[in-house]
C-alpha positions as YAML, in Angstrom:
chain: A
units: angstrom
residues:
- id: 1
  name: MET
  ca: [14.87, -16.55, 47.68]
- id: 2
  name: LEU
  ca: [18.70, -16.43, 47.09]
- id: 3
  name: THR
  ca: [20.82, -17.69, 50.34]
- id: 4
  name: PRO
  ca: [23.52, -15.44, 52.26]
- id: 5
  name: ASP
  ca: [26.55, -17.60, 50.20]
- id: 6
  name: GLN
  ca: [24.55, -16.81, 46.67]
- id: 7
  name: GLU
  ca: [23.84, -13.21, 47.46]
- id: 8
  name: ARG
  ca: [27.92, -13.20, 48.08]
- id: 9
  name: LEU
  ca: [28.31, -14.63, 44.65]
- id: 10
  name: ILE
  ca: [26.23, -12.31, 43.25]
- id: 11
  name: ALA
  ca: [28.06, -9.52, 44.71]
- id: 12
  name: ALA
  ca: [31.27, -10.78, 44.01]
- id: 13
  name: THR
  ca: [30.65, -11.99, 40.56]
- id: 14
  name: ALA
  ca: [27.82, -8.92, 39.09]
- id: 15
  name: PRO
  ca: [31.45, -6.23, 37.89]
- id: 16
  name: VAL
  ca: [32.55, -9.39, 35.91]
- id: 17
  name: VAL
  ca: [28.48, -10.14, 34.34]
- id: 18
  name: ALA
  ca: [27.96, -6.36, 34.28]
- id: 19
  name: GLU
  ca: [31.81, -5.93, 32.13]
- id: 20
  name: HIS
  ca: [30.53, -8.65, 29.47]
- id: 21
  name: LEU
  ca: [26.70, -8.08, 29.39]
- id: 22
  name: ASP
  ca: [26.84, -6.81, 26.04]
- id: 23
  name: ALA
  ca: [28.56, -9.87, 24.69]
- id: 24
  name: ILE
  ca: [26.08, -12.36, 26.83]
- id: 25
  name: THR
  ca: [22.72, -10.32, 25.66]
- id: 26
  name: GLN
  ca: [24.71, -10.82, 22.05]
- id: 27
  name: CYS
  ca: [24.74, -14.49, 22.21]
- id: 28
  name: PHE
  ca: [21.41, -14.69, 24.20]
- id: 29
  name: TYR
  ca: [19.29, -14.02, 21.26]
- id: 30
  name: PRO
  ca: [20.68, -16.12, 18.93]
- id: 31
  name: LEU
  ca: [20.51, -19.30, 21.29]
- id: 32
  name: MET
  ca: [17.34, -18.06, 22.15]
- id: 33
  name: PHE
  ca: [15.77, -18.07, 18.89]
- id: 34
  name: SER
  ca: [17.38, -21.10, 17.51]
- id: 35
  name: ARG
  ca: [16.01, -23.30, 20.55]
- id: 36
  name: TYR
  ca: [12.98, -21.67, 20.51]
- id: 37
  name: PRO
  ca: [11.99, -20.32, 17.06]
- id: 38
  name: GLU
  ca: [8.02, -19.76, 18.34]
- id: 39
  name: VAL
  ca: [9.30, -16.90, 20.33]
- id: 40
  name: LYS
  ca: [11.20, -15.19, 17.79]
- id: 41
  name: PRO
  ca: [7.67, -13.31, 16.54]
- id: 42
  name: LEU
  ca: [7.77, -11.46, 19.90]
- id: 43
  name: PHE
  ca: [10.96, -9.26, 19.12]
- id: 44
  name: ASN
  ca: [11.28, -7.07, 16.20]
- id: 45
  name: GLU
  ca: [14.06, -7.65, 14.32]
- id: 46
  name: ALA
  ca: [15.31, -3.74, 13.38]
- id: 47
  name: HIS
  ca: [15.84, -3.49, 16.81]
- id: 48
  name: GLN
  ca: [17.33, -6.89, 17.10]
- id: 49
  name: HIS
  ca: [20.03, -5.68, 14.05]
- id: 50
  name: ASP
  ca: [20.41, -2.07, 15.54]
- id: 51
  name: GLY
  ca: [21.24, -3.38, 18.72]
- id: 52
  name: GLY
  ca: [18.23, -1.75, 20.58]
- id: 53
  name: GLN
  ca: [16.99, -4.93, 22.42]
- id: 54
  name: PRO
  ca: [20.19, -6.43, 23.70]
- id: 55
  name: ARG
  ca: [21.23, -3.29, 25.44]
- id: 56
  name: ALA
  ca: [17.82, -2.93, 26.63]
- id: 57
  name: LEU
  ca: [17.73, -6.28, 28.39]
- id: 58
  name: ALA
  ca: [21.40, -5.55, 29.29]
- id: 59
  name: GLY
  ca: [20.04, -2.64, 31.21]
- id: 60
  name: ALA
  ca: [17.47, -4.14, 33.13]
- id: 61
  name: VAL
  ca: [19.11, -7.12, 34.23]
- id: 62
  name: LEU
  ca: [21.73, -3.97, 35.58]
- id: 63
  name: ALA
  ca: [19.14, -2.02, 36.89]
- id: 64
  name: TYR
  ca: [17.67, -5.07, 39.31]
- id: 65
  name: VAL
  ca: [20.92, -6.10, 40.61]
- id: 66
  name: GLN
  ca: [21.25, -2.40, 41.80]
- id: 67
  name: LEU
  ca: [17.92, -2.21, 43.18]
- id: 68
  name: ARG
  ca: [17.16, -5.27, 44.23]
- id: 69
  name: GLN
  ca: [17.43, -4.86, 47.91]
- id: 70
  name: ASP
  ca: [14.84, -1.85, 47.53]
- id: 71
  name: PRO
  ca: [12.33, -3.67, 46.80]
- id: 72
  name: GLN
  ca: [9.20, -1.02, 46.13]
- id: 73
  name: GLN
  ca: [12.10, 0.75, 44.05]
- id: 74
  name: ALA
  ca: [13.17, -1.95, 42.01]
- id: 75
  name: ARG
  ca: [8.82, -2.25, 41.66]
- id: 76
  name: GLY
  ca: [8.52, 0.94, 40.32]
- id: 77
  name: ALA
  ca: [11.73, 0.76, 37.79]
- id: 78
  name: MET
  ca: [10.41, -2.70, 36.30]
- id: 79
  name: GLY
  ca: [7.02, -0.26, 34.71]
- id: 80
  name: THR
  ca: [8.29, 0.07, 31.90]
- id: 81
  name: ILE
  ca: [9.44, -3.73, 30.84]
- id: 82
  name: VAL
  ca: [6.06, -4.23, 32.35]
- id: 83
  name: GLY
  ca: [4.06, -2.23, 29.87]
- id: 84
  name: LYS
  ca: [5.79, -3.98, 26.86]
- id: 85
  name: HIS
  ca: [5.67, -6.72, 28.35]
- id: 86
  name: VAL
  ca: [1.67, -6.69, 28.92]
- id: 87
  name: ALA
  ca: [1.16, -4.99, 25.25]
- id: 88
  name: LEU
  ca: [2.56, -8.02, 23.53]
- id: 89
  name: GLY
  ca: [0.69, -10.57, 25.82]
- id: 90
  name: ILE
  ca: [4.17, -11.87, 27.40]
- id: 91
  name: GLN
  ca: [2.77, -15.29, 29.87]
- id: 92
  name: PRO
  ca: [4.54, -17.31, 33.14]
- id: 93
  name: ASP
  ca: [5.36, -19.91, 30.51]
- id: 94
  name: GLN
  ca: [7.85, -18.33, 28.44]
- id: 95
  name: TYR
  ca: [10.20, -17.17, 31.04]
- id: 96
  name: PRO
  ca: [12.15, -20.20, 32.16]
- id: 97
  name: ILE
  ca: [13.04, -19.92, 28.63]
- id: 98
  name: VAL
  ca: [14.76, -16.80, 28.91]
- id: 99
  name: GLY
  ca: [15.98, -18.34, 31.66]
- id: 100
  name: GLU
  ca: [17.67, -21.29, 30.47]
- id: 101
  name: CYS
  ca: [18.55, -19.01, 27.36]
- id: 102
  name: LEU
  ca: [20.17, -16.26, 29.39]
- id: 103
  name: MET
  ca: [22.66, -18.57, 31.51]
- id: 104
  name: ALA
  ca: [23.72, -20.99, 28.78]
- id: 105
  name: ALA
  ca: [24.97, -17.16, 27.41]
- id: 106
  name: ILE
  ca: [26.25, -16.37, 30.52]
- id: 107
  name: GLY
  ca: [28.61, -19.80, 30.91]
- id: 108
  name: GLU
  ca: [28.84, -19.74, 26.71]
- id: 109
  name: VAL
  ca: [30.86, -16.22, 27.37]
- id: 110
  name: LEU
  ca: [32.41, -16.35, 30.84]
- id: 111
  name: GLY
  ca: [33.18, -19.92, 30.44]
- id: 112
  name: GLU
  ca: [34.91, -21.84, 32.85]
- id: 113
  name: ALA
  ca: [34.42, -18.36, 35.51]
- id: 114
  name: VAL
  ca: [30.94, -19.60, 35.92]
- id: 115
  name: THR
  ca: [30.88, -22.11, 38.34]
- id: 116
  name: PRO
  ca: [28.07, -24.76, 39.49]
- id: 117
  name: GLU
  ca: [27.39, -22.22, 42.40]
- id: 118
  name: VAL
  ca: [27.92, -19.28, 40.37]
- id: 119
  name: ALA
  ca: [24.84, -20.55, 37.99]
- id: 120
  name: ALA
  ca: [23.00, -21.72, 40.72]
- id: 121
  name: ALA
  ca: [23.58, -17.94, 42.14]
- id: 122
  name: TRP
  ca: [22.61, -16.55, 38.92]
- id: 123
  name: SER
  ca: [19.67, -18.86, 38.14]
- id: 124
  name: GLY
  ca: [18.10, -17.88, 41.42]
- id: 125
  name: LEU
  ca: [18.30, -13.92, 41.30]
- id: 126
  name: TYR
  ca: [16.71, -14.55, 36.99]
- id: 127
  name: GLU
  ca: [13.97, -16.47, 38.87]
- id: 128
  name: GLU
  ca: [13.54, -13.68, 41.87]
- id: 129
  name: LEU
  ca: [13.50, -11.26, 38.70]
- id: 130
  name: ALA
  ca: [11.07, -13.66, 36.31]
- id: 131
  name: GLY
  ca: [8.58, -13.88, 39.71]
- id: 132
  name: LEU
  ca: [8.61, -9.89, 40.01]
- id: 133
  name: LEU
  ca: [7.32, -9.27, 36.75]
- id: 134
  name: ILE
  ca: [4.78, -12.41, 36.42]
- id: 135
  name: GLU
  ca: [3.39, -10.39, 39.78]
- id: 136
  name: LEU
  ca: [3.30, -7.25, 38.07]
- id: 137
  name: GLU
  ca: [2.30, -8.78, 34.49]
- id: 138
  name: ASP
  ca: [-0.77, -10.25, 35.90]
- id: 139
  name: HIS
  ca: [-2.10, -7.14, 37.81]
- id: 140
  name: ARG
  ca: [-2.02, -5.33, 34.98]
- id: 141
  name: TYR
  ca: [-4.20, -8.11, 32.78]
- id: 142
  name: HIS
  ca: [-6.62, -8.13, 35.99]
- id: 143
  name: ALA
  ca: [-7.52, -4.84, 36.05]
- id: 144
  name: PHE
  ca: [-7.64, -4.58, 32.38]
- id: 145
  name: ALA
  ca: [-10.59, -7.55, 32.40]
- id: 146
  name: GLN
  ca: [-11.84, -5.80, 34.76]
- id: 147
  name: ARG
  ca: [-12.87, -2.12, 33.55]
- id: 148
  name: PRO
  ca: [-15.67, -1.95, 30.90]
- id: 149
  name: GLY
  ca: [-14.70, -2.62, 27.29]
- id: 150
  name: GLY
  ca: [-11.73, -4.50, 28.70]
- id: 151
  name: TRP
  ca: [-10.17, -8.22, 28.11]
- id: 152
  name: ARG
  ca: [-7.43, -10.53, 28.62]
- id: 153
  name: GLY
  ca: [-5.28, -11.86, 25.97]
- id: 154
  name: THR
  ca: [-6.05, -10.66, 22.40]
- id: 155
  name: ARG
  ca: [-9.52, -9.36, 20.87]
- id: 156
  name: ARG
  ca: [-10.03, -8.85, 17.60]
- id: 157
  name: PHE
  ca: [-10.62, -5.57, 15.81]
- id: 158
  name: ARG
  ca: [-11.62, -4.21, 12.11]
- id: 159
  name: ILE
  ca: [-10.35, -1.58, 10.84]
- id: 160
  name: ALA
  ca: [-12.97, 0.73, 10.37]
- id: 161
  name: ASP
  ca: [-11.41, 3.33, 8.30]
- id: 162
  name: ILE
  ca: [-8.11, 4.79, 7.11]
- id: 163
  name: ARG
  ca: [-6.32, 8.46, 6.59]
- id: 164
  name: ARG
  ca: [-3.57, 9.92, 5.01]
- id: 165
  name: GLU
  ca: [-2.03, 11.99, 7.86]
- id: 166
  name: SER
  ca: [1.28, 12.64, 5.86]
- id: 167
  name: ALA
  ca: [3.48, 12.06, 3.19]
- id: 168
  name: VAL
  ca: [4.15, 9.04, 5.18]
- id: 169
  name: ILE
  ca: [2.00, 8.61, 8.20]
- id: 170
  name: ARG
  ca: [-1.77, 6.63, 7.75]
- id: 171
  name: SER
  ca: [-4.01, 6.69, 10.77]
- id: 172
  name: PHE
  ca: [-6.18, 3.14, 11.22]
- id: 173
  name: MET
  ca: [-9.29, 3.58, 13.50]
- id: 174
  name: LEU
  ca: [-10.14, 0.21, 15.08]
- id: 175
  name: GLU
  ca: [-13.37, -1.05, 16.35]
- id: 176
  name: PRO
  ca: [-13.81, -4.45, 17.99]
- id: 177
  name: GLU
  ca: [-15.55, -7.19, 16.09]
- id: 178
  name: ASP
  ca: [-17.71, -7.88, 18.31]
- id: 179
  name: GLY
  ca: [-19.45, -4.70, 18.28]
- id: 180
  name: GLY
  ca: [-19.12, -4.24, 22.14]
- id: 181
  name: PRO
  ca: [-17.62, -1.39, 24.43]
- id: 182
  name: VAL
  ca: [-13.82, -0.91, 24.51]
- id: 183
  name: ALA
  ca: [-11.93, 0.07, 27.61]
- id: 184
  name: ASP
  ca: [-10.64, 3.69, 27.78]
- id: 185
  name: HIS
  ca: [-6.66, 3.75, 27.90]
- id: 186
  name: ALA
  ca: [-4.29, 7.11, 29.49]
- id: 187
  name: PRO
  ca: [-4.00, 9.48, 26.39]
- id: 188
  name: GLY
  ca: [-0.04, 8.94, 26.40]
- id: 189
  name: GLN
  ca: [-0.54, 4.98, 26.35]
- id: 190
  name: PHE
  ca: [0.24, 2.88, 23.24]
- id: 191
  name: ILE
  ca: [-1.13, -0.95, 22.35]
- id: 192
  name: GLY
  ca: [0.06, -4.00, 21.41]
- id: 193
  name: VAL
  ca: [-1.03, -5.18, 17.99]
- id: 194
  name: ARG
  ca: [-0.92, -9.18, 16.53]
- id: 195
  name: LEU
  ca: [-1.20, -9.00, 12.91]
- id: 196
  name: THR
  ca: [-0.34, -12.54, 10.85]
- id: 197
  name: ILE
  ca: [2.27, -11.52, 7.63]
- id: 198
  name: ASP
  ca: [2.59, -14.34, 5.39]
- id: 199
  name: GLY
  ca: [1.29, -16.98, 7.85]
- id: 200
  name: GLU
  ca: [3.90, -15.95, 10.58]
- id: 201
  name: PRO
  ca: [2.63, -14.03, 13.58]
- id: 202
  name: VAL
  ca: [4.01, -10.52, 13.80]
- id: 203
  name: TYR
  ca: [3.53, -7.84, 16.92]
- id: 204
  name: ARG
  ca: [4.57, -4.71, 17.20]
- id: 205
  name: HIS
  ca: [3.51, -1.49, 19.66]
- id: 206
  name: TYR
  ca: [1.79, 1.50, 18.30]
- id: 207
  name: SER
  ca: [0.86, 4.69, 20.41]
- id: 208
  name: LEU
  ca: [-2.58, 5.43, 20.44]
- id: 209
  name: SER
  ca: [-3.29, 8.50, 18.88]
- id: 210
  name: ASP
  ca: [-6.37, 9.85, 20.54]
- id: 211
  name: VAL
  ca: [-8.42, 10.69, 23.48]
- id: 212
  name: PRO
  ca: [-10.82, 7.38, 24.61]
- id: 213
  name: ASN
  ca: [-13.91, 7.32, 22.84]
- id: 214
  name: GLY
  ca: [-15.35, 4.06, 24.86]
- id: 215
  name: ARG
  ca: [-16.03, 2.59, 20.98]
- id: 216
  name: SER
  ca: [-12.68, 2.44, 18.47]
- id: 217
  name: TYR
  ca: [-8.45, 3.08, 18.77]
- id: 218
  name: ARG
  ca: [-6.77, 5.22, 16.09]
- id: 219
  name: ILE
  ca: [-3.30, 3.93, 15.70]
- id: 220
  name: SER
  ca: [-1.28, 6.27, 13.35]
- id: 221
  name: ILE
  ca: [1.83, 4.70, 11.47]
- id: 222
  name: LYS
  ca: [4.84, 5.79, 9.70]
- id: 223
  name: ARG
  ca: [5.54, 3.64, 7.13]
- id: 224
  name: GLU
  ca: [9.54, 2.83, 6.95]
- id: 225
  name: PRO
  ca: [11.00, 1.49, 4.11]
- id: 226
  name: GLU
  ca: [12.68, -1.62, 5.75]
- id: 227
  name: GLY
  ca: [9.34, -1.78, 8.43]
- id: 228
  name: ARG
  ca: [7.63, -5.02, 7.75]
- id: 229
  name: ALA
  ca: [4.88, -4.33, 9.72]
- id: 230
  name: SER
  ca: [4.37, -0.58, 8.85]
- id: 231
  name: ARG
  ca: [5.19, -1.52, 5.33]
- id: 232
  name: HIS
  ca: [2.10, -3.96, 5.75]
- id: 233
  name: PHE
  ca: [-0.04, -1.76, 7.43]
- id: 234
  name: HIS
  ca: [0.50, 0.95, 4.09]
- id: 235
  name: ASP
  ca: [0.63, -1.36, 1.04]
- id: 236
  name: ALA
  ca: [-1.97, -4.34, 2.19]
- id: 237
  name: MET
  ca: [-4.25, -3.70, 4.68]
- id: 238
  name: ALA
  ca: [-7.52, -1.81, 3.97]
- id: 239
  name: VAL
  ca: [-10.57, -1.51, 5.17]
- id: 240
  name: GLY
  ca: [-12.58, -4.03, 6.94]
- id: 241
  name: ASP
  ca: [-9.32, -6.57, 7.53]
- id: 242
  name: THR
  ca: [-9.04, -7.40, 10.81]
- id: 243
  name: LEU
  ca: [-6.38, -7.96, 13.76]
- id: 244
  name: GLU
  ca: [-5.65, -8.48, 17.41]
- id: 245
  name: LEU
  ca: [-5.29, -6.20, 19.75]
- id: 246
  name: LEU
  ca: [-3.78, -6.66, 23.16]
- id: 247
  name: PRO
  ca: [-4.05, -4.33, 26.55]
- id: 248
  name: PRO
  ca: [-2.97, -1.06, 26.31]
- id: 249
  name: ALA
  ca: [0.02, -0.15, 28.26]
- id: 250
  name: GLY
  ca: [3.03, 2.33, 28.81]
- id: 251
  name: GLU
  ca: [4.26, 4.36, 31.39]
- id: 252
  name: LEU
  ca: [4.09, 8.18, 29.25]
- id: 253
  name: THR
  ca: [0.96, 9.29, 30.60]
- id: 254
  name: LEU
  ca: [0.12, 13.33, 31.97]
- id: 255
  name: GLN
  ca: [1.18, 14.01, 35.63]
- id: 256
  name: ASP
  ca: [-1.87, 15.38, 37.93]
- id: 257
  name: GLY
  ca: [-1.41, 19.12, 38.08]
- id: 258
  name: ASP
  ca: [-2.45, 21.96, 36.66]
- id: 259
  name: GLU
  ca: [1.36, 23.83, 35.54]
- id: 260
  name: PRO
  ca: [1.71, 24.46, 31.52]
- id: 261
  name: LEU
  ca: [2.52, 21.88, 29.56]
- id: 262
  name: LEU
  ca: [5.08, 21.70, 26.92]
- id: 263
  name: LEU
  ca: [4.74, 18.97, 24.24]
- id: 264
  name: ALA
  ca: [7.47, 18.75, 21.55]
- id: 265
  name: SER
  ca: [7.75, 15.80, 19.45]
- id: 266
  name: GLY
  ca: [9.57, 15.40, 15.87]
- id: 267
  name: GLY
  ca: [7.84, 13.11, 13.14]
- id: 268
  name: VAL
  ca: [5.74, 10.39, 14.18]
- id: 269
  name: GLY
  ca: [6.48, 11.31, 17.79]
- id: 270
  name: GLN
  ca: [2.97, 12.82, 17.39]
- id: 271
  name: THR
  ca: [1.27, 10.33, 18.37]
- id: 272
  name: PRO
  ca: [1.09, 9.92, 22.33]
- id: 273
  name: LEU
  ca: [1.72, 13.89, 22.49]
- id: 274
  name: LEU
  ca: [-1.53, 14.44, 20.54]
- id: 275
  name: PRO
  ca: [-4.13, 12.95, 23.05]
- id: 276
  name: MET
  ca: [-2.03, 14.49, 25.59]
- id: 277
  name: ALA
  ca: [-2.89, 17.81, 24.38]
- id: 278
  name: ARG
  ca: [-6.35, 17.16, 23.80]
- id: 279
  name: HIS
  ca: [-6.79, 15.50, 27.84]
- id: 280
  name: ALA
  ca: [-4.68, 18.66, 29.56]
- id: 281
  name: LEU
  ca: [-6.62, 21.21, 27.42]
- id: 282
  name: ALA
  ca: [-10.06, 19.79, 28.64]
- id: 283
  name: ALA
  ca: [-8.64, 20.09, 31.82]
- id: 284
  name: GLY
  ca: [-8.13, 23.79, 31.54]
- id: 285
  name: ARG
  ca: [-4.42, 23.44, 31.00]
- id: 286
  name: ARG
  ca: [-2.23, 25.86, 29.16]
- id: 287
  name: VAL
  ca: [-0.18, 23.84, 26.69]
- id: 288
  name: ILE
  ca: [2.67, 24.71, 23.96]
- id: 289
  name: TYR
  ca: [2.82, 22.03, 21.28]
- id: 290
  name: LEU
  ca: [6.13, 21.66, 19.27]
- id: 291
  name: HIS
  ca: [6.12, 19.44, 16.32]
- id: 292
  name: ALA
  ca: [9.53, 19.61, 14.03]
- id: 293
  name: ALA
  ca: [8.92, 17.64, 11.04]
- id: 294
  name: LEU
  ca: [10.77, 17.47, 7.72]
- id: 295
  name: ASP
  ca: [8.71, 19.67, 5.89]
- id: 296
  name: ALA
  ca: [5.06, 20.31, 4.79]
- id: 297
  name: GLU
  ca: [4.23, 17.30, 2.78]
- id: 298
  name: HIS
  ca: [5.84, 14.95, 6.10]
- id: 299
  name: HIS
  ca: [3.77, 17.03, 9.08]
- id: 300
  name: ALA
  ca: [1.09, 14.88, 9.91]
- id: 301
  name: PHE
  ca: [-2.00, 16.13, 11.70]
- id: 302
  name: ARG
  ca: [-1.46, 20.03, 10.86]
- id: 303
  name: ASP
  ca: [-5.57, 20.30, 10.42]
- id: 304
  name: GLU
  ca: [-6.33, 18.33, 13.40]
- id: 305
  name: VAL
  ca: [-3.91, 20.35, 15.65]
- id: 306
  name: ALA
  ca: [-5.17, 24.26, 13.95]
- id: 307
  name: ALA
  ca: [-9.01, 22.58, 14.62]
- id: 308
  name: LEU
  ca: [-7.63, 22.08, 18.72]
- id: 309
  name: THR
  ca: [-6.17, 25.68, 18.44]
- id: 310
  name: ALA
  ca: [-9.67, 27.53, 17.40]
- id: 311
  name: GLU
  ca: [-11.08, 25.68, 19.79]
- id: 312
  name: HIS
  ca: [-8.92, 26.70, 22.37]
- id: 313
  name: PRO
  ca: [-7.08, 29.87, 21.53]
- id: 314
  name: GLN
  ca: [-6.44, 31.39, 24.95]
- id: 315
  name: ARG
  ca: [-4.27, 28.16, 25.94]
- id: 316
  name: LEU
  ca: [-3.34, 26.19, 23.18]
- id: 317
  name: ARG
  ca: [0.39, 27.74, 21.00]
- id: 318
  name: ALA
  ca: [0.76, 25.01, 18.43]
- id: 319
  name: VAL
  ca: [4.31, 25.86, 16.58]
- id: 320
  name: SER
  ca: [5.21, 23.95, 13.53]
- id: 321
  name: VAL
  ca: [9.67, 23.42, 12.95]
- id: 322
  name: HIS
  ca: [10.29, 22.31, 9.13]
- id: 323
  name: GLU
  ca: [13.83, 20.92, 8.17]
- id: 324
  name: ARG
  ca: [13.39, 22.53, 4.41]
- id: 325
  name: GLY
  ca: [10.72, 24.82, 2.69]
- id: 326
  name: SER
  ca: [8.97, 27.95, 4.06]
- id: 327
  name: ASP
  ca: [5.79, 26.74, 5.05]
- id: 328
  name: ALA
  ca: [6.14, 26.75, 8.97]
- id: 329
  name: ASP
  ca: [6.54, 28.84, 11.71]
- id: 330
  name: HIS
  ca: [10.32, 28.02, 12.01]
- id: 331
  name: ILE
  ca: [12.79, 26.88, 9.33]
- id: 332
  name: GLY
  ca: [15.53, 24.71, 11.29]
- id: 333
  name: ARG
  ca: [15.36, 22.65, 14.48]
- id: 334
  name: ILE
  ca: [14.25, 22.55, 17.92]
- id: 335
  name: ASP
  ca: [17.04, 24.04, 19.64]
- id: 336
  name: ARG
  ca: [17.72, 25.62, 23.28]
- id: 337
  name: GLU
  ca: [17.27, 28.93, 21.48]
- id: 338
  name: LEU
  ca: [13.61, 28.43, 20.17]
- id: 339
  name: LEU
  ca: [12.95, 26.31, 23.59]
- id: 340
  name: ALA
  ca: [13.99, 29.08, 25.25]
- id: 341
  name: ARG
  ca: [11.83, 31.60, 23.77]
- id: 342
  name: LEU
  ca: [8.77, 29.10, 24.02]
- id: 343
  name: LEU
  ca: [9.08, 27.15, 27.81]
- id: 344
  name: PRO
  ca: [6.52, 28.97, 30.50]
- id: 345
  name: GLU
  ca: [8.05, 29.16, 33.66]
- id: 346
  name: GLY
  ca: [7.36, 26.12, 35.74]
- id: 347
  name: ALA
  ca: [6.41, 23.98, 33.30]
- id: 348
  name: ARG
  ca: [6.21, 20.32, 32.57]
- id: 349
  name: CYS
  ca: [8.08, 18.99, 29.61]
- id: 350
  name: TYR
  ca: [7.14, 15.72, 27.87]
- id: 351
  name: PHE
  ca: [9.21, 14.96, 24.33]
- id: 352
  name: VAL
  ca: [8.93, 11.87, 22.06]
- id: 353
  name: GLY
  ca: [10.77, 11.23, 18.56]
- id: 354
  name: PRO
  ca: [13.88, 10.15, 17.40]
- id: 355
  name: GLN
  ca: [16.41, 9.23, 19.42]
- id: 356
  name: GLY
  ca: [18.89, 12.07, 18.27]
- id: 357
  name: PHE
  ca: [15.69, 14.31, 18.43]
- id: 358
  name: MET
  ca: [15.15, 13.42, 22.24]
- id: 359
  name: THR
  ca: [18.93, 13.95, 23.08]
- id: 360
  name: ALA
  ca: [19.20, 17.09, 21.62]
- id: 361
  name: VAL
  ca: [15.83, 18.55, 23.54]
- id: 362
  name: ASP
  ca: [16.60, 16.72, 26.94]
- id: 363
  name: ARG
  ca: [20.08, 18.29, 26.83]
- id: 364
  name: ALA
  ca: [18.49, 21.70, 25.87]
- id: 365
  name: LEU
  ca: [15.38, 21.92, 28.44]
- id: 366
  name: ALA
  ca: [18.56, 20.97, 30.76]
- id: 367
  name: ALA
  ca: [20.46, 23.78, 30.15]
- id: 368
  name: LEU
  ca: [17.31, 25.95, 30.87]
- id: 369
  name: GLY
  ca: [17.09, 24.56, 34.14]
- id: 370
  name: VAL
  ca: [13.69, 22.08, 34.09]
- id: 371
  name: PRO
  ca: [14.53, 19.32, 36.63]
- id: 372
  name: ASP
  ca: [15.18, 15.95, 35.98]
- id: 373
  name: GLU
  ca: [11.16, 15.35, 37.31]
- id: 374
  name: ARG
  ca: [9.56, 17.36, 34.93]
- id: 375
  name: ARG
  ca: [11.45, 16.32, 32.16]
- id: 376
  name: HIS
  ca: [9.50, 13.12, 29.92]
- id: 377
  name: TYR
  ca: [10.01, 10.80, 27.29]
- id: 378
  name: GLU
  ca: [9.62, 7.36, 25.90]
- id: 379
  name: HIS
  ca: [11.30, 5.00, 23.08]
- id: 380
  name: PHE
  ca: [8.92, 3.80, 20.71]
- id: 381
  name: GLY
  ca: [11.21, 0.95, 20.29]
- id: 382
  name: PRO
  ca: [13.53, -1.15, 23.40]
- id: 383
  name: SER
  ca: [14.37, 1.63, 26.28]
- id: 384
  name: ARG
  ca: [18.30, 3.26, 26.35]
- id: 385
  name: PRO
  ca: [19.73, 6.43, 27.78]
- id: 386
  name: LEU
  ca: [18.77, 9.44, 25.94]
- id: 387
  name: ASP
  ca: [22.79, 9.86, 25.40]
- id: 388
  name: ALA
  ca: [22.64, 6.27, 24.04]
- id: 389
  name: ALA
  ca: [24.90, 6.26, 20.28]
...
């Protein structure tokens, strides 16, 4: 626990740390990877290069500084981080590595301003945050392991089937190598994947693209031209190959209720929303399913959504939007005018896709009067504000 003097030092120096936090996090990652190269596989290099991961770390530190006086609110705010950590299998002994390198980066950026007293105060703050995350993550690990078909750590799965969904998206059906059952997940959640590529471990998160069935999981992956893991899935993996899975996680799940839903996706953003649509329809809810793709060749799950519409003709309306071609309900992009025509009164809205897509949808829904608490979204990579460049 921080002493009163340390609390005052944190309050006095927080504005300075906040002002230089981008520089601190940009220094932190190269420093950590050079000192502890064994942790580098846990981080997606693409998110390092585009600044997404450093910005997410900076945002988490700032959020905790601002919320820590309200423990319940602080615990709630850490949910997204905890989910990402659980799907990576983060362990308590990895936190001191981060703490050591973060303090070294603060010292390197702020120089003589970091007195021994200031360093001790911020180290204490980090240990407090680390303790909270360790506690929350251990609870998640334990709870999942206790479920029927659950496990702790990694579990080996084999690829039972591969299906082409579009020009760039393939689905991989995964069954446990041990032949046992698999634990249910909440529709909308993702799962951690551990691959071995060129002899090196690689970790990624992928949305679970179907509702739970107790026997297998399905992930649907877009082939990214520069994506090391996605290219490996598309180009190198075949039926019968194995990989390791970590527990499912993620905060983008359906809120209880009977209000209608608007589910809007762009590209591979369909993957968490499709199982949410199935789950909502099974519960008797009305769903507007709005999907945007580049063109017909890039439109995944079209037959699956058509079958779902035939099964629930009174409660599901599926609308396709393509940027080019003529094989869609709407040609162009999802905009305020289209949303205004489709938005049910009192709807709860979920939207997932590229950053620009989610920003545009969020702004349009806000302009149409949908309150913050009814607008839900999730980033496939590090979390960041929707208005971030």
